[in-house]
C-alpha positions in Angstrom: -218.4 -176.3 -120.8 -221.8 -174.9 -121.5 -223.4 -175.0 -118.0 -226.7 -173.0 -117.7 -226.6 -172.0 -121.4 -230.2 -172.8 -122.3 -230.5 -170.6 -125.5 -228.9 -171.6 -128.8 -227.7 -168.2 -130.1 -227.5 -169.5 -133.7 -224.5 -167.4 -134.3 -226.5 -164.1 -134.3 -227.0 -161.1 -132.0 -230.3 -161.1 -130.0 -232.2 -158.7 -132.3 -231.3 -160.8 -135.4 -232.1 -164.0 -133.6 -235.6 -162.7 -132.5 -236.3 -161.5 -136.0 -235.3 -164.9 -137.5 -237.5 -166.8 -135.1 -240.4 -164.5 -135.6 -240.1 -164.9 -139.4 -239.7 -168.6 -139.2 -242.7 -168.9 -136.8 -244.9 -166.8 -139.2 -243.9 -169.0 -142.2 -244.6 -172.1 -140.3 -248.0 -170.9 -139.2 -248.9 -169.8 -142.8 -247.5 -172.9 -144.6 -248.0 -175.5 -141.8 -244.5 -177.0 -142.5 -241.1 -175.7 -143.4 -237.6 -177.2 -144.0 -234.8 -175.6 -142.2 -231.6 -176.5 -140.3 -232.0 -178.8 -137.4 -230.6 -176.2 -135.0 -233.1 -173.5 -136.1 -235.9 -176.0 -135.9 -235.0 -177.0 -132.3 -234.8 -173.3 -131.4 -238.2 -172.6 -133.1 -240.1 -175.2 -131.2 -239.8 -173.7 -127.7 -240.4 -170.3 -129.2 -243.6 -171.1 -130.9 -245.3 -173.7 -128.7 -246.2 -171.2 -125.8 -247.7 -168.9 -128.5 -249.9 -171.8 -129.7 -251.0 -172.4 -126.2 -252.0 -168.8 -125.8 -254.0 -169.0 -129.0 -256.3 -171.6 -127.5 -258.1 -168.7 -125.6 -259.1 -166.0 -128.1 -258.9 -162.8 -126.1 -257.6 -159.4 -127.1 -254.8 -159.6 -124.7 -253.6 -163.0 -126.0 -253.8 -161.7 -129.6 -251.6 -158.7 -128.6 -249.1 -160.8 -126.8 -248.8 -163.2 -129.8 -248.6 -160.3 -132.2 -245.7 -158.8 -130.2 -243.7 -162.0 -130.9 -244.7 -162.7 -134.5 -245.1 -159.2 -135.8 -247.3 -160.5 -138.7 -251.0 -159.8 -138.7 -251.8 -162.6 -141.2 -250.0 -165.2 -139.1 -251.8 -164.1 -136.0 -255.2 -164.4 -137.6 -254.3 -167.8 -139.1 -253.1 -169.0 -135.7 -256.3 -168.0 -133.9 -258.8 -168.9 -136.6 -257.6 -172.2 -138.1 -254.9 -173.7 -136.0 -256.3 -173.0 -132.5 -259.6 -174.8 -133.0 -257.9 -177.9 -134.4 -255.4 -178.2 -131.5 -257.8 -177.2 -128.8 -258.0 -180.6 -127.1 -254.2 -181.3 -127.3 -252.4 -180.6 -124.1 -249.0 -179.7 -125.7 -246.6 -181.0 -128.3 -248.1 -179.2 -131.3 -244.9 -179.4 -133.4 -243.0 -182.3 -134.9 -239.4 -182.2 -136.1 -238.4 -184.8 -138.7 -234.8 -185.1 -139.8 -234.5 -185.1 -143.6 -230.7 -185.5 -144.2 -227.9 -183.1 -145.0 -227.8 -180.0 -147.1 -225.9 -180.3 -150.4 -223.7 -177.2 -150.1 -222.3 -177.4 -146.5 -223.7 -180.7 -145.2 -225.7 -179.0 -142.5 -228.3 -181.2 -140.9 -231.7 -180.4 -142.3 -235.1 -180.9 -140.6 -238.7 -180.5 -141.5 -240.8 -178.9 -138.8 -244.6 -179.2 -139.0 -247.8 -179.0 -137.0 -248.8 -182.5 -135.7 -252.5 -182.0 -136.5 -252.1 -180.7 -140.0 -250.2 -183.6 -141.6 -252.9 -185.4 -143.6 -250.7 -188.4 -144.5 -249.9 -189.1 -140.8 -253.5 -188.6 -139.8 -254.8 -191.0 -142.5 -252.3 -193.6 -141.4 -253.3 -193.4 -137.8 -257.0 -194.0 -138.5 -256.2 -197.2 -140.4 -254.2 -198.5 -137.4 -257.0 -197.8 -135.0 -259.5 -200.1 -136.8 -257.3 -203.1 -136.3 -257.3 -204.0 -132.6 -258.1 -207.8 -132.4 -255.6 -210.6 -132.1 -255.1 -213.5 -134.5 -256.5 -216.0 -132.0 -259.8 -214.2 -131.6 -260.1 -213.6 -135.3 -259.6 -217.3 -136.1 -262.5 -218.3 -133.7 -264.8 -215.7 -135.2 -263.9 -216.8 -138.8 -264.7 -220.5 -138.0 -268.1 -219.7 -136.4 -269.2 -216.9 -138.7 -269.5 -218.7 -142.1 -271.8 -221.4 -140.7 -274.1 -218.8 -139.1 -274.0 -216.1 -141.7 -274.5 -218.2 -144.8 -278.3 -218.7 -144.4 -278.7 -215.1 -143.2 -276.8 -213.8 -146.2 -279.0 -215.7 -148.7 -282.3 -214.5 -147.2 -281.8 -210.8 -147.9 -280.6 -211.6 -151.4 -283.8 -213.5 -152.1 -285.9 -210.8 -150.5 -284.3 -208.2 -152.8 -284.8 -210.4 -155.8 -288.5 -210.8 -155.0 -289.2 -207.2 -154.4 -288.6 -206.0 -158.0 -290.9 -208.8 -159.3 -293.7 -207.6 -157.0 -293.5 -204.1 -158.5 
C-alpha cells in the first residue's frame, strides 16, 4: 500500500529528481509545450503551478524564490515578462496535460504538457464557439421576420451608393 506517499519519486534520488523537474520546468517555460512521459508530466504540474502563481506579482523576492527552483535566468525572465501578464486573471490551472499515446521503444505512456493560455489552436476554437449562443427556435423566428423587413432597407443603401458616384 502507498498510504501518505504523495510524491512520485520517478525512480530517482531527490537531487536527481529536483534537477529533472527544474530542467523540465525551464524547458516548458521557454517552449510553452513539451512532450514527456505521463508520470513526469503529472509530477511537473504541481511543481510548476505554484511558481507561476508567484510570478503574477513581480517582486525581487518572488523572482529569487522562483530562481531558486528553476536555476535558469532566461526561464525566470520569460516567466515574469511574457507568461505572467497573460495568465494574470486566471485563478489557477495554468497547465494542461494531453495524452498522446505510447512511446515506440518501451510503450511508456506519453503526454504533452502545455500552458493553457498559449495554445493558439484551442484559443481560436473557443472564440468561434462563443459567437454561437442562440437556439434553433429563436433563429427560425428571426429568419422568417428578417427578410420581409430588411429587403427594402437593404435596397435603399445600394441605391444611395449608386447615386453618389453619379453626383460627383
